[in-house]
Backbone atoms as SQL, in Angstrom:
CREATE TABLE atoms (id INTEGER PRIMARY KEY, chain TEXT, resi INTEGER, resn TEXT, atom TEXT, x REAL, y REAL, z REAL);
INSERT INTO atoms VALUES
  (1, 'A', 1, 'UNK', 'N', 17.861, 10.896, -6.199),
  (2, 'A', 1, 'UNK', 'CA', 17.068, 9.540, -4.880),
  (3, 'A', 1, 'UNK', 'C', 16.122, 8.878, -5.844),
  (4, 'A', 2, 'UNK', 'N', 15.725, 8.049, -5.416),
  (5, 'A', 2, 'UNK', 'CA', 14.846, 6.849, -5.015),
  (6, 'A', 2, 'UNK', 'C', 13.326, 7.311, -5.879),
  (7, 'A', 3, 'UNK', 'N', 12.572, 7.043, -6.640),
  (8, 'A', 3, 'UNK', 'CA', 11.208, 6.991, -6.372),
  (9, 'A', 3, 'UNK', 'C', 10.591, 5.725, -5.760),
  (10, 'A', 4, 'UNK', 'N', 9.129, 6.360, -5.227),
  (11, 'A', 4, 'UNK', 'CA', 8.841, 5.251, -4.271),
  (12, 'A', 4, 'UNK', 'C', 7.747, 4.716, -5.164),
  (13, 'A', 5, 'UNK', 'N', 7.075, 3.978, -5.454),
  (14, 'A', 5, 'UNK', 'CA', 5.185, 3.656, -5.872),
  (15, 'A', 5, 'UNK', 'C', 4.414, 3.381, -4.463),
  (16, 'A', 6, 'UNK', 'N', 3.337, 4.193, -4.842),
  (17, 'A', 6, 'UNK', 'CA', 2.470, 3.530, -4.032),
  (18, 'A', 6, 'UNK', 'C', 1.522, 2.844, -4.589),
  (19, 'A', 7, 'UNK', 'N', 0.445, 1.900, -4.253),
  (20, 'A', 7, 'UNK', 'CA', -0.409, 1.422, -4.938),
  (21, 'A', 7, 'UNK', 'C', -1.575, 1.576, -4.555),
  (22, 'A', 8, 'UNK', 'N', -2.651, 2.231, -4.712),
  (23, 'A', 8, 'UNK', 'CA', -3.874, 2.430, -4.770),
  (24, 'A', 8, 'UNK', 'C', -5.051, 1.430, -5.141),
  (25, 'A', 9, 'UNK', 'N', -5.759, 0.776, -4.013),
  (26, 'A', 9, 'UNK', 'CA', -6.737, -0.288, -4.957),
  (27, 'A', 9, 'UNK', 'C', -7.925, 0.023, -4.176),
  (28, 'A', 10, 'UNK', 'N', -9.196, -0.322, -4.970),
  (29, 'A', 10, 'UNK', 'CA', -10.237, -0.758, -4.353),
  (30, 'A', 10, 'UNK', 'C', -11.125, -2.022, -4.716),
  (31, 'A', 11, 'UNK', 'N', -11.679, -2.574, -3.391),
  (32, 'A', 11, 'UNK', 'CA', -12.027, -3.874, -3.857),
  (33, 'A', 11, 'UNK', 'C', -13.745, -3.992, -3.561),
  (34, 'A', 12, 'UNK', 'N', -14.593, -4.966, -4.013),
  (35, 'A', 12, 'UNK', 'CA', -15.969, -4.677, -3.185),
  (36, 'A', 12, 'UNK', 'C', -15.814, -5.993, -2.711),
  (37, 'A', 13, 'UNK', 'N', -16.322, -6.285, -1.226),
  (38, 'A', 13, 'UNK', 'CA', -16.415, -6.786, -0.657),
  (39, 'A', 13, 'UNK', 'C', -17.439, -8.106, -0.424),
  (40, 'A', 14, 'UNK', 'N', -17.719, -9.204, -1.311),
  (41, 'A', 14, 'UNK', 'CA', -19.171, -9.511, -0.715),
  (42, 'A', 14, 'UNK', 'C', -19.320, -10.783, 0.092),
  (43, 'A', 15, 'UNK', 'N', -20.395, -10.615, 0.868),
  (44, 'A', 15, 'UNK', 'CA', -20.100, -11.082, 2.277),
  (45, 'A', 15, 'UNK', 'C', -21.896, -11.807, 2.446),
  (46, 'A', 16, 'UNK', 'N', -21.822, -12.471, 3.568),
  (47, 'A', 16, 'UNK', 'CA', -23.043, -13.038, 3.640),
  (48, 'A', 16, 'UNK', 'C', -23.875, -12.020, 4.489),
  (49, 'A', 17, 'UNK', 'N', -25.062, -11.280, 4.302),
  (50, 'A', 17, 'UNK', 'CA', -25.371, -10.038, 4.696),
  (51, 'A', 17, 'UNK', 'C', -25.450, -10.379, 6.536),
  (52, 'A', 18, 'UNK', 'N', -25.692, -11.562, 6.500),
  (53, 'A', 18, 'UNK', 'CA', -26.248, -11.487, 8.419),
  (54, 'A', 18, 'UNK', 'C', -24.738, -11.266, 8.912),
  (55, 'A', 19, 'UNK', 'N', -23.568, -11.602, 8.506),
  (56, 'A', 19, 'UNK', 'CA', -22.280, -11.070, 8.956),
  (57, 'A', 19, 'UNK', 'C', -21.414, -10.171, 8.696),
  (58, 'A', 20, 'UNK', 'N', -22.380, -9.332, 8.181),
  (59, 'A', 20, 'UNK', 'CA', -21.516, -8.288, 7.742),
  (60, 'A', 20, 'UNK', 'C', -20.738, -7.405, 8.590),
  (61, 'A', 21, 'UNK', 'N', -21.277, -7.053, 9.997),
  (62, 'A', 21, 'UNK', 'CA', -20.814, -6.578, 11.367),
  (63, 'A', 21, 'UNK', 'C', -19.290, -7.046, 11.798),
  (64, 'A', 22, 'UNK', 'N', -19.336, -8.405, 11.511),
  (65, 'A', 22, 'UNK', 'CA', -18.355, -9.408, 12.350),
  (66, 'A', 22, 'UNK', 'C', -17.485, -9.374, 10.912),
  (67, 'A', 23, 'UNK', 'N', -17.501, -9.400, 9.523),
  (68, 'A', 23, 'UNK', 'CA', -16.509, -9.408, 9.054),
  (69, 'A', 23, 'UNK', 'C', -15.701, -8.147, 8.793),
  (70, 'A', 24, 'UNK', 'N', -16.313, -6.969, 8.340),
  (71, 'A', 24, 'UNK', 'CA', -16.159, -5.605, 8.619),
  (72, 'A', 24, 'UNK', 'C', -14.829, -5.648, 9.782),
  (73, 'A', 25, 'UNK', 'N', -15.411, -6.016, 10.824),
  (74, 'A', 25, 'UNK', 'CA', -14.240, -5.857, 11.762),
  (75, 'A', 25, 'UNK', 'C', -13.308, -7.056, 11.570),
  (76, 'A', 26, 'UNK', 'N', -13.365, -7.741, 11.025),
  (77, 'A', 26, 'UNK', 'CA', -11.771, -8.459, 10.708),
  (78, 'A', 26, 'UNK', 'C', -11.546, -7.783, 9.302),
  (79, 'A', 27, 'UNK', 'N', -11.975, -7.553, 8.557),
  (80, 'A', 27, 'UNK', 'CA', -11.228, -6.844, 7.807),
  (81, 'A', 27, 'UNK', 'C', -10.725, -5.572, 8.260),
  (82, 'A', 28, 'UNK', 'N', -10.853, -5.399, 8.744),
  (83, 'A', 28, 'UNK', 'CA', -10.571, -3.726, 9.519),
  (84, 'A', 28, 'UNK', 'C', -9.543, -4.303, 10.117),
  (85, 'A', 29, 'UNK', 'N', -9.013, -5.459, 10.732),
  (86, 'A', 29, 'UNK', 'CA', -7.994, -5.574, 11.304),
  (87, 'A', 29, 'UNK', 'C', -6.834, -5.800, 10.695),
  (88, 'A', 30, 'UNK', 'N', -6.398, -5.972, 8.980),
  (89, 'A', 30, 'UNK', 'CA', -5.503, -5.908, 8.151),
  (90, 'A', 30, 'UNK', 'C', -5.066, -4.856, 7.785),
  (91, 'A', 31, 'UNK', 'N', -3.739, -4.899, 7.722),
  (92, 'A', 31, 'UNK', 'CA', -2.400, -3.698, 7.754),
  (93, 'A', 31, 'UNK', 'C', -2.808, -3.165, 6.443),
  (94, 'A', 32, 'UNK', 'N', -3.282, -2.028, 5.746),
  (95, 'A', 32, 'UNK', 'CA', -3.183, -0.904, 4.834),
  (96, 'A', 32, 'UNK', 'C', -4.505, -0.833, 4.112),
  (97, 'A', 33, 'UNK', 'N', -5.433, -1.184, 5.401),
  (98, 'A', 33, 'UNK', 'CA', -6.945, -1.212, 4.772),
  (99, 'A', 33, 'UNK', 'C', -7.927, -0.665, 5.219),
  (100, 'A', 34, 'UNK', 'N', -8.741, 0.226, 4.342),
  (101, 'A', 34, 'UNK', 'CA', -9.818, 0.721, 4.842),
  (102, 'A', 34, 'UNK', 'C', -10.734, 0.770, 4.532),
  (103, 'A', 35, 'UNK', 'N', -11.367, 0.504, 5.229),
  (104, 'A', 35, 'UNK', 'CA', -13.260, 0.428, 4.561),
  (105, 'A', 35, 'UNK', 'C', -13.783, 2.024, 4.436),
  (106, 'A', 36, 'UNK', 'N', -14.334, 2.279, 3.299),
  (107, 'A', 36, 'UNK', 'CA', -15.256, 3.207, 3.175),
  (108, 'A', 36, 'UNK', 'C', -16.707, 2.965, 2.971),
  (109, 'A', 37, 'UNK', 'N', -17.287, 2.270, 3.069),
  (110, 'A', 37, 'UNK', 'CA', -18.932, 1.987, 3.089),
  (111, 'A', 37, 'UNK', 'C', -19.201, 0.489, 3.433),
  (112, 'A', 38, 'UNK', 'N', -20.525, 0.189, 3.192),
  (113, 'A', 38, 'UNK', 'CA', -20.804, -0.699, 3.227),
  (114, 'A', 38, 'UNK', 'C', -22.261, -1.247, 3.279),
  (115, 'A', 39, 'UNK', 'N', -23.094, -2.187, 2.542),
  (116, 'A', 39, 'UNK', 'CA', -24.669, -2.298, 2.287),
  (117, 'A', 39, 'UNK', 'C', -25.195, -3.287, 2.727),
  (118, 'A', 40, 'UNK', 'N', -26.412, -3.116, 3.204),
  (119, 'A', 40, 'UNK', 'CA', -27.431, -4.117, 3.467),
  (120, 'A', 40, 'UNK', 'C', -27.260, -5.487, 3.213),
  (121, 'A', 41, 'UNK', 'N', -27.137, -5.431, 1.450),
  (122, 'A', 41, 'UNK', 'CA', -27.091, -6.411, 1.001),
  (123, 'A', 41, 'UNK', 'C', -25.567, -7.257, 1.010),
  (124, 'A', 42, 'UNK', 'N', -24.769, -6.729, 1.498),
  (125, 'A', 42, 'UNK', 'CA', -23.755, -7.344, 2.175),
  (126, 'A', 42, 'UNK', 'C', -22.209, -6.972, 1.638),
  (127, 'A', 43, 'UNK', 'N', -21.964, -5.659, 1.009),
  (128, 'A', 43, 'UNK', 'CA', -21.568, -5.748, -0.002),
  (129, 'A', 43, 'UNK', 'C', -20.347, -4.490, 0.951),
  (130, 'A', 44, 'UNK', 'N', -19.072, -4.526, 1.008),
  (131, 'A', 44, 'UNK', 'CA', -17.772, -3.414, 1.610),
  (132, 'A', 44, 'UNK', 'C', -17.222, -3.448, 0.406),
  (133, 'A', 45, 'UNK', 'N', -17.113, -2.181, 0.818),
  (134, 'A', 45, 'UNK', 'CA', -15.934, -0.869, -0.117),
  (135, 'A', 45, 'UNK', 'C', -15.048, -0.954, 1.060),
  (136, 'A', 46, 'UNK', 'N', -13.548, -1.405, -0.202),
  (137, 'A', 46, 'UNK', 'CA', -12.435, -1.717, 0.460),
  (138, 'A', 46, 'UNK', 'C', -11.335, -0.571, -0.487),
  (139, 'A', 47, 'UNK', 'N', -10.311, -0.264, 0.651),
  (140, 'A', 47, 'UNK', 'CA', -9.343, 0.377, -0.069),
  (141, 'A', 47, 'UNK', 'C', -7.822, 0.644, 0.300),
  (142, 'A', 48, 'UNK', 'N', -7.116, -0.193, -0.194),
  (143, 'A', 48, 'UNK', 'CA', -5.904, -0.466, 0.036),
  (144, 'A', 48, 'UNK', 'C', -5.104, 0.931, -0.597),
  (145, 'A', 49, 'UNK', 'N', -3.408, 0.900, 0.364),
  (146, 'A', 49, 'UNK', 'CA', -2.679, 1.761, -0.137),
  (147, 'A', 49, 'UNK', 'C', -1.448, 0.679, 0.358),
  (148, 'A', 50, 'UNK', 'N', -0.957, 0.107, -1.100),
  (149, 'A', 50, 'UNK', 'CA', 0.108, -0.423, -0.413),
  (150, 'A', 50, 'UNK', 'C', 1.729, -0.410, -1.530),
  (151, 'A', 51, 'UNK', 'N', 2.761, -0.406, -0.708),
  (152, 'A', 51, 'UNK', 'CA', 4.198, -0.164, -1.452),
  (153, 'A', 51, 'UNK', 'C', 4.255, -0.853, -2.662),
  (154, 'A', 52, 'UNK', 'N', 3.889, -2.199, -2.527),
  (155, 'A', 52, 'UNK', 'CA', 4.216, -3.203, -3.560),
  (156, 'A', 52, 'UNK', 'C', 2.766, -4.057, -4.629),
  (157, 'A', 53, 'UNK', 'N', 2.805, -3.891, -5.303),
  (158, 'A', 53, 'UNK', 'CA', 1.620, -4.250, -5.961),
  (159, 'A', 53, 'UNK', 'C', 1.260, -6.259, -5.432),
  (160, 'A', 54, 'UNK', 'N', 2.513, -6.953, -5.080),
  (161, 'A', 54, 'UNK', 'CA', 2.186, -8.325, -4.622),
  (162, 'A', 54, 'UNK', 'C', 1.254, -7.973, -3.470),
  (163, 'A', 55, 'UNK', 'N', 1.574, -6.610, -2.782),
  (164, 'A', 55, 'UNK', 'CA', 0.674, -6.900, -1.168),
  (165, 'A', 55, 'UNK', 'C', -0.949, -6.892, -1.642),
  (166, 'A', 56, 'UNK', 'N', -1.062, -6.322, -2.761),
  (167, 'A', 56, 'UNK', 'CA', -2.477, -6.322, -3.197),
  (168, 'A', 56, 'UNK', 'C', -3.629, -7.786, -3.353),
  (169, 'A', 57, 'UNK', 'N', -2.473, -9.124, -3.965),
  (170, 'A', 57, 'UNK', 'CA', -3.202, -9.963, -3.836),
  (171, 'A', 57, 'UNK', 'C', -2.538, -10.747, -2.868),
  (172, 'A', 58, 'UNK', 'N', -1.996, -10.534, -1.912),
  (173, 'A', 58, 'UNK', 'CA', -2.121, -11.082, -0.631),
  (174, 'A', 58, 'UNK', 'C', -3.122, -10.770, 0.381),
  (175, 'A', 59, 'UNK', 'N', -3.775, -9.575, -0.161),
  (176, 'A', 59, 'UNK', 'CA', -4.884, -8.916, 1.161),
  (177, 'A', 59, 'UNK', 'C', -6.118, -9.557, 0.538),
  (178, 'A', 60, 'UNK', 'N', -5.926, -9.616, -0.797),
  (179, 'A', 60, 'UNK', 'CA', -6.850, -10.072, -1.245),
  (180, 'A', 60, 'UNK', 'C', -7.611, -11.543, -1.278),
  (181, 'A', 61, 'UNK', 'N', -6.244, -12.431, -1.027),
  (182, 'A', 61, 'UNK', 'CA', -6.293, -14.074, -0.293),
  (183, 'A', 61, 'UNK', 'C', -6.946, -13.633, 0.867),
  (184, 'A', 62, 'UNK', 'N', -6.139, -12.933, 1.889),
  (185, 'A', 62, 'UNK', 'CA', -6.522, -12.618, 3.516),
  (186, 'A', 62, 'UNK', 'C', -8.023, -12.355, 3.198),
  (187, 'A', 63, 'UNK', 'N', -8.460, -11.815, 2.556),
  (188, 'A', 63, 'UNK', 'CA', -10.169, -11.529, 2.972),
  (189, 'A', 63, 'UNK', 'C', -10.567, -12.564, 2.222),
  (190, 'A', 64, 'UNK', 'N', -10.166, -12.998, 1.232),
  (191, 'A', 64, 'UNK', 'CA', -11.312, -13.728, 0.511),
  (192, 'A', 64, 'UNK', 'C', -11.558, -15.121, 1.259),
  (193, 'A', 65, 'UNK', 'N', -9.812, -15.421, 2.064),
  (194, 'A', 65, 'UNK', 'CA', -10.133, -16.541, 3.370),
  (195, 'A', 65, 'UNK', 'C', -10.778, -16.327, 4.733),
  (196, 'A', 66, 'UNK', 'N', -11.355, -15.266, 4.670),
  (197, 'A', 66, 'UNK', 'CA', -12.406, -14.840, 5.880),
  (198, 'A', 66, 'UNK', 'C', -13.216, -15.276, 5.689),
  (199, 'A', 67, 'UNK', 'N', -13.716, -16.305, 7.243),
  (200, 'A', 67, 'UNK', 'CA', -15.206, -17.073, 7.128),
  (201, 'A', 67, 'UNK', 'C', -16.557, -16.100, 6.779),
  (202, 'A', 68, 'UNK', 'N', -17.115, -16.763, 5.693),
  (203, 'A', 68, 'UNK', 'CA', -18.426, -15.357, 5.756),
  (204, 'A', 68, 'UNK', 'C', -18.329, -15.005, 4.615),
  (205, 'A', 69, 'UNK', 'N', -16.684, -14.769, 3.468),
  (206, 'A', 69, 'UNK', 'CA', -16.322, -13.839, 2.610),
  (207, 'A', 69, 'UNK', 'C', -17.330, -14.767, 1.751),
  (208, 'A', 70, 'UNK', 'N', -18.045, -14.038, 0.569),
  (209, 'A', 70, 'UNK', 'CA', -18.271, -15.126, -0.681),
  (210, 'A', 70, 'UNK', 'C', -17.194, -14.669, -1.678),
  (211, 'A', 71, 'UNK', 'N', -17.121, -13.604, -1.377),
  (212, 'A', 71, 'UNK', 'CA', -16.270, -12.969, -3.144),
  (213, 'A', 71, 'UNK', 'C', -15.469, -11.947, -2.942),
  (214, 'A', 72, 'UNK', 'N', -14.131, -11.550, -3.466),
  (215, 'A', 72, 'UNK', 'CA', -13.271, -10.082, -3.323),
  (216, 'A', 72, 'UNK', 'C', -13.440, -9.873, -4.813),
  (217, 'A', 73, 'UNK', 'N', -13.587, -8.845, -5.367),
  (218, 'A', 73, 'UNK', 'CA', -13.321, -8.200, -6.813),
  (219, 'A', 73, 'UNK', 'C', -12.768, -6.999, -6.654),
  (220, 'A', 74, 'UNK', 'N', -11.128, -7.157, -7.585),
  (221, 'A', 74, 'UNK', 'CA', -10.445, -6.036, -7.713),
  (222, 'A', 74, 'UNK', 'C', -11.553, -4.472, -8.329),
  (223, 'A', 75, 'UNK', 'N', -11.582, -3.548, -8.138),
  (224, 'A', 75, 'UNK', 'CA', -12.246, -2.430, -8.582),
  (225, 'A', 75, 'UNK', 'C', -11.336, -1.650, -9.375),
  (226, 'A', 76, 'UNK', 'N', -10.472, -1.467, -8.847),
  (227, 'A', 76, 'UNK', 'CA', -9.701, -0.126, -9.590),
  (228, 'A', 76, 'UNK', 'C', -7.979, -0.442, -8.414),
  (229, 'A', 77, 'UNK', 'N', -7.095, -0.018, -9.697),
  (230, 'A', 77, 'UNK', 'CA', -5.948, -0.435, -9.034),
  (231, 'A', 77, 'UNK', 'C', -4.579, 0.446, -9.941),
  (232, 'A', 78, 'UNK', 'N', -4.077, 1.593, -8.930),
  (233, 'A', 78, 'UNK', 'CA', -3.506, 2.964, -10.003),
  (234, 'A', 78, 'UNK', 'C', -2.273, 2.645, -8.782),
  (235, 'A', 79, 'UNK', 'N', -1.458, 3.087, -9.808),
  (236, 'A', 79, 'UNK', 'CA', 0.277, 2.960, -9.134),
  (237, 'A', 79, 'UNK', 'C', 0.776, 4.460, -9.266),
  (238, 'A', 80, 'UNK', 'N', 1.225, 5.256, -8.233),
  (239, 'A', 80, 'UNK', 'CA', 1.756, 6.784, -8.050),
  (240, 'A', 80, 'UNK', 'C', 2.739, 6.617, -7.826),
  (241, 'A', 81, 'UNK', 'N', 4.181, 7.341, -8.552),
  (242, 'A', 81, 'UNK', 'CA', 5.197, 7.374, -8.143),
  (243, 'A', 81, 'UNK', 'C', 5.672, 8.685, -7.438),
  (244, 'A', 82, 'UNK', 'N', 6.206, 8.658, -6.565),
  (245, 'A', 82, 'UNK', 'CA', 6.343, 9.426, -5.750),
  (246, 'A', 82, 'UNK', 'C', 7.902, 9.755, -5.358),
  (247, 'A', 83, 'UNK', 'N', 7.751, 11.245, -5.307),
  (248, 'A', 83, 'UNK', 'CA', 9.708, 11.607, -5.635),
  (249, 'A', 83, 'UNK', 'C', 9.832, 12.035, -4.443),
  (250, 'A', 84, 'UNK', 'N', 10.969, 10.950, -3.397),
  (251, 'A', 84, 'UNK', 'CA', 11.097, 11.275, -2.152),
  (252, 'A', 84, 'UNK', 'C', 11.990, 12.592, -1.734),
  (253, 'A', 85, 'UNK', 'N', 12.470, 13.544, -3.235),
  (254, 'A', 85, 'UNK', 'CA', 13.168, 14.830, -2.706),
  (255, 'A', 85, 'UNK', 'C', 11.881, 15.872, -3.021),
  (256, 'A', 86, 'UNK', 'N', 11.019, 15.346, -3.399),
  (257, 'A', 86, 'UNK', 'CA', 10.236, 16.553, -3.579),
  (258, 'A', 86, 'UNK', 'C', 9.025, 16.519, -2.007),
  (259, 'A', 87, 'UNK', 'N', 9.095, 17.809, -1.586),
  (260, 'A', 87, 'UNK', 'CA', 8.184, 18.165, -0.347),
  (261, 'A', 87, 'UNK', 'C', 6.950, 18.039, -0.506),
  (262, 'A', 88, 'UNK', 'N', 5.738, 17.488, 0.617),
  (263, 'A', 88, 'UNK', 'CA', 4.388, 17.580, 0.269),
  (264, 'A', 88, 'UNK', 'C', 4.304, 18.891, 0.148),
  (265, 'A', 89, 'UNK', 'N', 3.389, 19.923, -0.458),
  (266, 'A', 89, 'UNK', 'CA', 2.777, 21.210, -0.472),
  (267, 'A', 89, 'UNK', 'C', 1.953, 21.374, 0.242),
  (268, 'A', 90, 'UNK', 'N', 0.979, 20.706, 0.954),
  (269, 'A', 90, 'UNK', 'CA', 0.006, 20.510, 2.027),
  (270, 'A', 90, 'UNK', 'C', 0.035, 21.864, 3.294);
């Protein structure tokens, strides 16, 4: 059976502090995205779980193009190989 890749990445999204809640709502609407935290200074911690590496850059581009986003930085990227023939032990 074929192994499937899962890409886990984290981002820091820097936004205008006065627009934090609005940008968080827009980011949360994107597929494969979870918000793990934020700060009053306008920083949002975002975690992505995607099946292809290209999707990461696509999501970063979408976030960067949102109004009031100042920058998006990739902080972490890990590739996991999932063996579809194995069952989850949980």
